[in-house]
PyMOL Python script that loads the backbone (N, CA, C, O; Angstrom):
from pymol import cmd

cmd.read_pdbstr("""\
ATOM      1  N   UNK A   1     -90.683 114.298  93.035  1.00  0.00           N
ATOM      2  CA  UNK A   1     -90.657 113.013  93.429  1.00  0.00           C
ATOM      3  C   UNK A   1     -92.088 113.053  93.133  1.00  0.00           C
ATOM      4  O   UNK A   1     -92.908 113.933  92.875  1.00  0.00           O
ATOM      5  N   UNK A   2     -92.091 111.720  93.269  1.00  0.00           N
ATOM      6  CA  UNK A   2     -93.776 111.074  93.235  1.00  0.00           C
ATOM      7  C   UNK A   2     -94.556 111.681  94.273  1.00  0.00           C
ATOM      8  O   UNK A   2     -94.212 111.865  95.441  1.00  0.00           O
ATOM      9  N   UNK A   3     -95.592 111.960  93.749  1.00  0.00           N
ATOM     10  CA  UNK A   3     -96.185 111.985  94.867  1.00  0.00           C
ATOM     11  C   UNK A   3     -97.629 110.623  95.737  1.00  0.00           C
ATOM     12  O   UNK A   3     -98.095 110.639  96.876  1.00  0.00           O
ATOM     13  N   UNK A   4     -97.873 109.765  94.707  1.00  0.00           N
ATOM     14  CA  UNK A   4     -98.461 108.801  95.020  1.00  0.00           C
ATOM     15  C   UNK A   4     -97.364 107.896  94.619  1.00  0.00           C
ATOM     16  O   UNK A   4     -96.313 108.245  94.082  1.00  0.00           O
ATOM     17  N   UNK A   5     -97.800 106.424  95.009  1.00  0.00           N
ATOM     18  CA  UNK A   5     -97.279 105.363  94.615  1.00  0.00           C
ATOM     19  C   UNK A   5     -98.116 103.983  93.589  1.00  0.00           C
ATOM     20  O   UNK A   5     -99.235 103.794  94.066  1.00  0.00           O
ATOM     21  N   UNK A   6     -97.925 103.319  92.731  1.00  0.00           N
ATOM     22  CA  UNK A   6     -98.150 102.638  92.499  1.00  0.00           C
ATOM     23  C   UNK A   6     -97.455 101.117  92.238  1.00  0.00           C
ATOM     24  O   UNK A   6     -96.278 101.080  91.879  1.00  0.00           O
ATOM     25  N   UNK A   7     -98.144  99.981  92.411  1.00  0.00           N
ATOM     26  CA  UNK A   7     -97.550  98.394  93.127  1.00  0.00           C
ATOM     27  C   UNK A   7     -97.396  97.770  91.511  1.00  0.00           C
ATOM     28  O   UNK A   7     -98.306  97.600  90.698  1.00  0.00           O
ATOM     29  N   UNK A   8     -96.336  97.572  91.391  1.00  0.00           N
ATOM     30  CA  UNK A   8     -95.881  96.775  90.531  1.00  0.00           C
ATOM     31  C   UNK A   8     -95.524  95.191  90.455  1.00  0.00           C
ATOM     32  O   UNK A   8     -94.371  95.074  90.041  1.00  0.00           O
ATOM     33  N   UNK A   9     -96.059  94.083  90.685  1.00  0.00           N
ATOM     34  CA  UNK A   9     -95.489  92.796  90.548  1.00  0.00           C
ATOM     35  C   UNK A   9     -94.970  92.282  89.818  1.00  0.00           C
ATOM     36  O   UNK A   9     -95.534  92.189  88.727  1.00  0.00           O
ATOM     37  N   UNK A  10     -93.501  91.603  89.995  1.00  0.00           N
ATOM     38  CA  UNK A  10     -92.873  90.975  89.302  1.00  0.00           C
ATOM     39  C   UNK A  10     -92.879  89.438  89.468  1.00  0.00           C
ATOM     40  O   UNK A  10     -93.664  89.166  90.377  1.00  0.00           O
ATOM     41  N   UNK A  11     -92.270  88.242  88.909  1.00  0.00           N
ATOM     42  CA  UNK A  11     -91.942  87.037  89.096  1.00  0.00           C
ATOM     43  C   UNK A  11     -90.732  86.857  88.966  1.00  0.00           C
ATOM     44  O   UNK A  11     -90.245  87.533  88.059  1.00  0.00           O
ATOM     45  N   UNK A  12     -89.800  85.994  89.692  1.00  0.00           N
ATOM     46  CA  UNK A  12     -88.851  86.045  89.294  1.00  0.00           C
ATOM     47  C   UNK A  12     -88.211  84.581  90.335  1.00  0.00           C
ATOM     48  O   UNK A  12     -88.672  84.490  91.473  1.00  0.00           O
ATOM     49  N   UNK A  13     -87.546  83.899  90.031  1.00  0.00           N
ATOM     50  CA  UNK A  13     -86.856  82.977  90.326  1.00  0.00           C
ATOM     51  C   UNK A  13     -86.278  83.347  91.858  1.00  0.00           C
ATOM     52  O   UNK A  13     -85.616  84.385  91.830  1.00  0.00           O
ATOM     53  N   UNK A  14     -86.376  82.742  93.177  1.00  0.00           N
ATOM     54  CA  UNK A  14     -85.622  82.269  94.529  1.00  0.00           C
ATOM     55  C   UNK A  14     -84.595  82.841  94.730  1.00  0.00           C
ATOM     56  O   UNK A  14     -84.520  83.782  95.521  1.00  0.00           O
ATOM     57  N   UNK A  15     -83.444  82.316  93.948  1.00  0.00           N
ATOM     58  CA  UNK A  15     -81.804  82.412  93.876  1.00  0.00           C
ATOM     59  C   UNK A  15     -81.924  83.801  93.311  1.00  0.00           C
ATOM     60  O   UNK A  15     -81.328  84.581  94.055  1.00  0.00           O
ATOM     61  N   UNK A  16     -82.464  84.403  92.287  1.00  0.00           N
ATOM     62  CA  UNK A  16     -82.103  85.708  91.746  1.00  0.00           C
ATOM     63  C   UNK A  16     -82.645  86.920  92.459  1.00  0.00           C
ATOM     64  O   UNK A  16     -82.303  88.099  92.362  1.00  0.00           O
ATOM     65  N   UNK A  17     -83.714  86.263  93.311  1.00  0.00           N
ATOM     66  CA  UNK A  17     -84.409  87.293  94.028  1.00  0.00           C
ATOM     67  C   UNK A  17     -83.239  87.845  94.839  1.00  0.00           C
ATOM     68  O   UNK A  17     -82.690  88.946  94.801  1.00  0.00           O
ATOM     69  N   UNK A  18     -82.862  86.007  96.102  1.00  0.00           N
ATOM     70  CA  UNK A  18     -82.063  86.559  97.193  1.00  0.00           C
ATOM     71  C   UNK A  18     -81.002  87.201  96.489  1.00  0.00           C
ATOM     72  O   UNK A  18     -80.568  88.172  97.109  1.00  0.00           O
ATOM     73  N   UNK A  19     -80.466  86.988  95.443  1.00  0.00           N
ATOM     74  CA  UNK A  19     -78.894  87.652  95.093  1.00  0.00           C
ATOM     75  C   UNK A  19     -79.014  89.030  95.196  1.00  0.00           C
ATOM     76  O   UNK A  19     -78.313  89.763  95.894  1.00  0.00           O
ATOM     77  N   UNK A  20     -80.081  89.405  94.355  1.00  0.00           N
ATOM     78  CA  UNK A  20     -80.359  90.630  94.168  1.00  0.00           C
ATOM     79  C   UNK A  20     -80.448  91.396  95.550  1.00  0.00           C
ATOM     80  O   UNK A  20     -79.711  92.351  95.794  1.00  0.00           O
ATOM     81  N   UNK A  21     -81.554  90.840  96.591  1.00  0.00           N
ATOM     82  CA  UNK A  21     -81.328  91.653  97.710  1.00  0.00           C
ATOM     83  C   UNK A  21     -79.997  91.909  98.635  1.00  0.00           C
ATOM     84  O   UNK A  21     -79.660  92.894  99.293  1.00  0.00           O
ATOM     85  N   UNK A  22     -79.380  90.649  98.430  1.00  0.00           N
ATOM     86  CA  UNK A  22     -78.185  90.277  99.068  1.00  0.00           C
ATOM     87  C   UNK A  22     -77.236  91.716  98.511  1.00  0.00           C
ATOM     88  O   UNK A  22     -76.687  92.421  99.358  1.00  0.00           O
ATOM     89  N   UNK A  23     -77.124  92.036  97.036  1.00  0.00           N
ATOM     90  CA  UNK A  23     -76.653  92.810  96.602  1.00  0.00           C
ATOM     91  C   UNK A  23     -76.282  94.500  97.116  1.00  0.00           C
ATOM     92  O   UNK A  23     -75.306  95.211  97.354  1.00  0.00           O
ATOM     93  N   UNK A  24     -78.417  94.584  97.084  1.00  0.00           N
ATOM     94  CA  UNK A  24     -78.211  96.251  97.294  1.00  0.00           C
ATOM     95  C   UNK A  24     -78.469  96.457  99.036  1.00  0.00           C
ATOM     96  O   UNK A  24     -78.326  97.488  99.693  1.00  0.00           O
ATOM     97  N   UNK A  25     -78.863  95.193  99.463  1.00  0.00           N
ATOM     98  CA  UNK A  25     -78.440  95.278 101.231  1.00  0.00           C
ATOM     99  C   UNK A  25     -76.375  95.746 101.040  1.00  0.00           C
ATOM    100  O   UNK A  25     -75.756  96.682 101.546  1.00  0.00           O
ATOM    101  N   UNK A  26     -75.970  94.815 100.280  1.00  0.00           N
ATOM    102  CA  UNK A  26     -74.507  95.475 100.872  1.00  0.00           C
ATOM    103  C   UNK A  26     -74.270  96.733  99.875  1.00  0.00           C
ATOM    104  O   UNK A  26     -73.267  97.371 100.193  1.00  0.00           O
ATOM    105  N   UNK A  27     -74.860  97.166  98.904  1.00  0.00           N
ATOM    106  CA  UNK A  27     -74.787  98.644  98.650  1.00  0.00           C
ATOM    107  C   UNK A  27     -75.564  99.624  99.544  1.00  0.00           C
ATOM    108  O   UNK A  27     -75.516 100.835  99.326  1.00  0.00           O
ATOM    109  N   UNK A  28     -76.236  99.128 100.489  1.00  0.00           N
ATOM    110  CA  UNK A  28     -77.109  99.986 101.447  1.00  0.00           C
ATOM    111  C   UNK A  28     -78.163 100.862 101.067  1.00  0.00           C
ATOM    112  O   UNK A  28     -78.447 101.951 101.565  1.00  0.00           O
ATOM    113  N   UNK A  29     -78.855 100.096  99.873  1.00  0.00           N
ATOM    114  CA  UNK A  29     -79.944 100.423  99.064  1.00  0.00           C
ATOM    115  C   UNK A  29     -81.233  99.084  99.600  1.00  0.00           C
ATOM    116  O   UNK A  29     -81.079  98.088 100.307  1.00  0.00           O
ATOM    117  N   UNK A  30     -82.222  99.524  99.033  1.00  0.00           N
ATOM    118  CA  UNK A  30     -83.507  99.171  99.219  1.00  0.00           C
ATOM    119  C   UNK A  30     -83.883  98.708  97.391  1.00  0.00           C
ATOM    120  O   UNK A  30     -83.864  99.407  96.378  1.00  0.00           O
ATOM    121  N   UNK A  31     -84.228  97.125  97.612  1.00  0.00           N
ATOM    122  CA  UNK A  31     -84.637  96.796  96.091  1.00  0.00           C
ATOM    123  C   UNK A  31     -85.707  97.989  94.986  1.00  0.00           C
ATOM    124  O   UNK A  31     -85.732  98.281  93.791  1.00  0.00           O
ATOM    125  N   UNK A  32     -86.282  98.284  95.918  1.00  0.00           N
ATOM    126  CA  UNK A  32     -86.962  99.101  95.272  1.00  0.00           C
ATOM    127  C   UNK A  32     -86.466 100.728  94.712  1.00  0.00           C
ATOM    128  O   UNK A  32     -86.983 101.449  93.859  1.00  0.00           O
ATOM    129  N   UNK A  33     -85.445 100.906  95.445  1.00  0.00           N
ATOM    130  CA  UNK A  33     -84.181 102.529  94.901  1.00  0.00           C
ATOM    131  C   UNK A  33     -84.310 101.917  93.692  1.00  0.00           C
ATOM    132  O   UNK A  33     -85.023 102.141  92.713  1.00  0.00           O
ATOM    133  N   UNK A  34     -82.975 100.603  94.108  1.00  0.00           N
ATOM    134  CA  UNK A  34     -82.682 100.207  92.772  1.00  0.00           C
ATOM    135  C   UNK A  34     -83.702 100.010  91.438  1.00  0.00           C
ATOM    136  O   UNK A  34     -83.504 100.500  90.327  1.00  0.00           O
ATOM    137  N   UNK A  35     -84.878  99.142  91.851  1.00  0.00           N
ATOM    138  CA  UNK A  35     -85.663  99.258  90.978  1.00  0.00           C
ATOM    139  C   UNK A  35     -86.074 100.846  90.265  1.00  0.00           C
ATOM    140  O   UNK A  35     -85.797 100.947  89.069  1.00  0.00           O
ATOM    141  N   UNK A  36     -86.496 101.653  90.710  1.00  0.00           N
ATOM    142  CA  UNK A  36     -87.024 102.677  90.529  1.00  0.00           C
ATOM    143  C   UNK A  36     -85.698 103.910  89.752  1.00  0.00           C
ATOM    144  O   UNK A  36     -85.902 104.985  89.189  1.00  0.00           O
ATOM    145  N   UNK A  37     -84.292 103.139  90.051  1.00  0.00           N
ATOM    146  CA  UNK A  37     -83.610 104.026  89.341  1.00  0.00           C
ATOM    147  C   UNK A  37     -83.217 103.269  87.937  1.00  0.00           C
ATOM    148  O   UNK A  37     -82.635 103.835  87.011  1.00  0.00           O
ATOM    149  N   UNK A  38     -83.592 102.027  87.935  1.00  0.00           N
ATOM    150  CA  UNK A  38     -83.254 101.283  86.684  1.00  0.00           C
ATOM    151  C   UNK A  38     -84.207 101.603  86.023  1.00  0.00           C
ATOM    152  O   UNK A  38     -84.044 101.774  84.815  1.00  0.00           O
ATOM    153  N   UNK A  39     -85.771 101.819  86.747  1.00  0.00           N
ATOM    154  CA  UNK A  39     -86.462 102.405  85.528  1.00  0.00           C
ATOM    155  C   UNK A  39     -86.540 103.825  84.988  1.00  0.00           C
ATOM    156  O   UNK A  39     -86.810 103.965  83.796  1.00  0.00           O
ATOM    157  N   UNK A  40     -86.391 104.578  85.530  1.00  0.00           N
ATOM    158  CA  UNK A  40     -86.047 105.903  85.536  1.00  0.00           C
ATOM    159  C   UNK A  40     -84.631 105.647  84.187  1.00  0.00           C
ATOM    160  O   UNK A  40     -84.652 106.144  83.061  1.00  0.00           O
ATOM    161  N   UNK A  41     -83.920 105.067  84.555  1.00  0.00           N
ATOM    162  CA  UNK A  41     -82.887 105.454  83.348  1.00  0.00           C
ATOM    163  C   UNK A  41     -83.083 104.583  82.071  1.00  0.00           C
ATOM    164  O   UNK A  41     -82.668 105.017  80.996  1.00  0.00           O
ATOM    165  N   UNK A  42     -83.961 102.856  82.177  1.00  0.00           N
ATOM    166  CA  UNK A  42     -84.523 102.914  80.926  1.00  0.00           C
ATOM    167  C   UNK A  42     -85.245 103.715  80.221  1.00  0.00           C
ATOM    168  O   UNK A  42     -84.990 103.886  79.029  1.00  0.00           O
ATOM    169  N   UNK A  43     -86.322 104.373  80.873  1.00  0.00           N
ATOM    170  CA  UNK A  43     -86.822 105.155  79.847  1.00  0.00           C
ATOM    171  C   UNK A  43     -86.062 106.584  78.921  1.00  0.00           C
ATOM    172  O   UNK A  43     -86.419 107.233  77.938  1.00  0.00           O
ATOM    173  N   UNK A  44     -85.138 106.614  79.628  1.00  0.00           N
ATOM    174  CA  UNK A  44     -84.817 107.891  79.575  1.00  0.00           C
ATOM    175  C   UNK A  44     -83.651 107.672  78.326  1.00  0.00           C
ATOM    176  O   UNK A  44     -83.398 108.486  77.437  1.00  0.00           O
ATOM    177  N   UNK A  45     -82.969 106.212  78.552  1.00  0.00           N
ATOM    178  CA  UNK A  45     -82.611 105.968  77.586  1.00  0.00           C
ATOM    179  C   UNK A  45     -83.038 104.947  76.277  1.00  0.00           C
ATOM    180  O   UNK A  45     -82.386 104.375  75.403  1.00  0.00           O
ATOM    181  N   UNK A  46     -84.731 105.045  76.681  1.00  0.00           N
ATOM    182  CA  UNK A  46     -85.255 105.327  75.172  1.00  0.00           C
ATOM    183  C   UNK A  46     -86.395 106.534  74.808  1.00  0.00           C
ATOM    184  O   UNK A  46     -87.444 106.594  74.166  1.00  0.00           O
ATOM    185  N   UNK A  47     -85.523 107.490  75.634  1.00  0.00           N
ATOM    186  CA  UNK A  47     -86.284 108.634  75.065  1.00  0.00           C
ATOM    187  C   UNK A  47     -87.859 108.852  75.290  1.00  0.00           C
ATOM    188  O   UNK A  47     -88.547 109.480  74.485  1.00  0.00           O
ATOM    189  N   UNK A  48     -88.381 108.247  76.514  1.00  0.00           N
ATOM    190  CA  UNK A  48     -89.782 108.156  77.045  1.00  0.00           C
ATOM    191  C   UNK A  48     -89.643 108.982  77.988  1.00  0.00           C
ATOM    192  O   UNK A  48     -88.892 108.755  78.937  1.00  0.00           O
ATOM    193  N   UNK A  49     -90.497 110.296  77.845  1.00  0.00           N
ATOM    194  CA  UNK A  49     -90.908 111.560  78.969  1.00  0.00           C
ATOM    195  C   UNK A  49     -91.677 111.247  79.617  1.00  0.00           C
ATOM    196  O   UNK A  49     -92.577 110.651  79.026  1.00  0.00           O
ATOM    197  N   UNK A  50     -91.800 111.348  80.603  1.00  0.00           N
ATOM    198  CA  UNK A  50     -93.201 111.235  81.766  1.00  0.00           C
ATOM    199  C   UNK A  50     -92.736 112.009  82.521  1.00  0.00           C
ATOM    200  O   UNK A  50     -91.566 112.378  82.623  1.00  0.00           O
ATOM    201  N   UNK A  51     -94.092 112.450  83.393  1.00  0.00           N
ATOM    202  CA  UNK A  51     -94.060 113.670  84.414  1.00  0.00           C
ATOM    203  C   UNK A  51     -94.653 112.998  85.782  1.00  0.00           C
ATOM    204  O   UNK A  51     -95.438 112.098  86.081  1.00  0.00           O
ATOM    205  N   UNK A  52     -93.735 114.057  86.507  1.00  0.00           N
ATOM    206  CA  UNK A  52     -94.302 113.637  87.747  1.00  0.00           C
ATOM    207  C   UNK A  52     -94.686 115.236  88.546  1.00  0.00           C
ATOM    208  O   UNK A  52     -94.519 116.336  88.019  1.00  0.00           O
ATOM    209  N   UNK A  53     -95.265 114.958  90.024  1.00  0.00           N
ATOM    210  CA  UNK A  53     -95.788 116.080  90.111  1.00  0.00           C
ATOM    211  C   UNK A  53     -94.749 116.390  91.683  1.00  0.00           C
ATOM    212  O   UNK A  53     -94.584 115.487  92.504  1.00  0.00           O
ATOM    213  N   UNK A  54     -94.316 117.400  91.813  1.00  0.00           N
ATOM    214  CA  UNK A  54     -93.589 118.594  92.862  1.00  0.00           C
ATOM    215  C   UNK A  54     -94.262 119.270  93.284  1.00  0.00           C
ATOM    216  O   UNK A  54     -94.404 120.264  92.571  1.00  0.00           O
ATOM    217  N   UNK A  55     -94.886 119.279  94.258  1.00  0.00           N
ATOM    218  CA  UNK A  55     -95.774 119.774  95.294  1.00  0.00           C
ATOM    219  C   UNK A  55     -95.216 120.412  96.180  1.00  0.00           C
ATOM    220  O   UNK A  55     -95.847 121.148  96.938  1.00  0.00           O
ATOM    221  N   UNK A  56     -93.600 120.197  96.256  1.00  0.00           N
ATOM    222  CA  UNK A  56     -92.956 121.244  97.229  1.00  0.00           C
ATOM    223  C   UNK A  56     -92.492 122.827  96.337  1.00  0.00           C
ATOM    224  O   UNK A  56     -92.151 123.926  96.773  1.00  0.00           O
ATOM    225  N   UNK A  57     -92.637 122.413  95.236  1.00  0.00           N
ATOM    226  CA  UNK A  57     -92.357 124.012  94.783  1.00  0.00           C
ATOM    227  C   UNK A  57     -90.569 123.968  94.368  1.00  0.00           C
ATOM    228  O   UNK A  57     -89.953 124.794  93.695  1.00  0.00           O
ATOM    229  N   UNK A  58     -90.137 122.946  94.907  1.00  0.00           N
ATOM    230  CA  UNK A  58     -88.503 122.984  94.354  1.00  0.00           C
ATOM    231  C   UNK A  58     -88.290 122.567  92.932  1.00  0.00           C
ATOM    232  O   UNK A  58     -89.225 122.195  92.222  1.00  0.00           O
ATOM    233  N   UNK A  59     -87.295 122.621  92.607  1.00  0.00           N
ATOM    234  CA  UNK A  59     -86.904 122.871  91.400  1.00  0.00           C
ATOM    235  C   UNK A  59     -86.520 121.363  91.104  1.00  0.00           C
ATOM    236  O   UNK A  59     -85.945 120.743  91.998  1.00  0.00           O
ATOM    237  N   UNK A  60     -86.784 120.777  89.982  1.00  0.00           N
ATOM    238  CA  UNK A  60     -86.254 119.056  89.765  1.00  0.00           C
ATOM    239  C   UNK A  60     -85.074 119.171  90.004  1.00  0.00           C
ATOM    240  O   UNK A  60     -84.299 120.067  89.670  1.00  0.00           O
ATOM    241  N   UNK A  61     -84.898 118.215  90.622  1.00  0.00           N
ATOM    242  CA  UNK A  61     -83.564 117.506  90.811  1.00  0.00           C
ATOM    243  C   UNK A  61     -82.760 116.872  89.738  1.00  0.00           C
ATOM    244  O   UNK A  61     -83.288 116.213  88.843  1.00  0.00           O
ATOM    245  N   UNK A  62     -81.359 117.091  89.837  1.00  0.00           N
ATOM    246  CA  UNK A  62     -80.524 116.695  88.941  1.00  0.00           C
ATOM    247  C   UNK A  62     -79.756 115.420  88.743  1.00  0.00           C
ATOM    248  O   UNK A  62     -78.623 115.890  88.843  1.00  0.00           O
ATOM    249  N   UNK A  63     -79.610 114.380  88.572  1.00  0.00           N
ATOM    250  CA  UNK A  63     -78.866 113.181  88.620  1.00  0.00           C
ATOM    251  C   UNK A  63     -77.186 113.502  88.740  1.00  0.00           C
ATOM    252  O   UNK A  63     -76.382 112.571  88.793  1.00  0.00           O
TER     253      UNK A  63
END
""", "prot")
cmd.dss("prot")
cmd.show_as("cartoon", "prot")
cmd.util.cbc("prot")
cmd.orient("prot")
């Protein structure tokens, strides 16, 4: 898991934001969790490698 966080700001229409937040809540997920998952999957789909620091000495988690 990442040890630091970086902020990303996006602009979207209020109706889409509300629908997204409601869907996330219905699935007991935060919008941030869903967006992080989408980003990981998108990077993987396009073969983009990146690294994160694992400070706990634990093996990387598998999906």
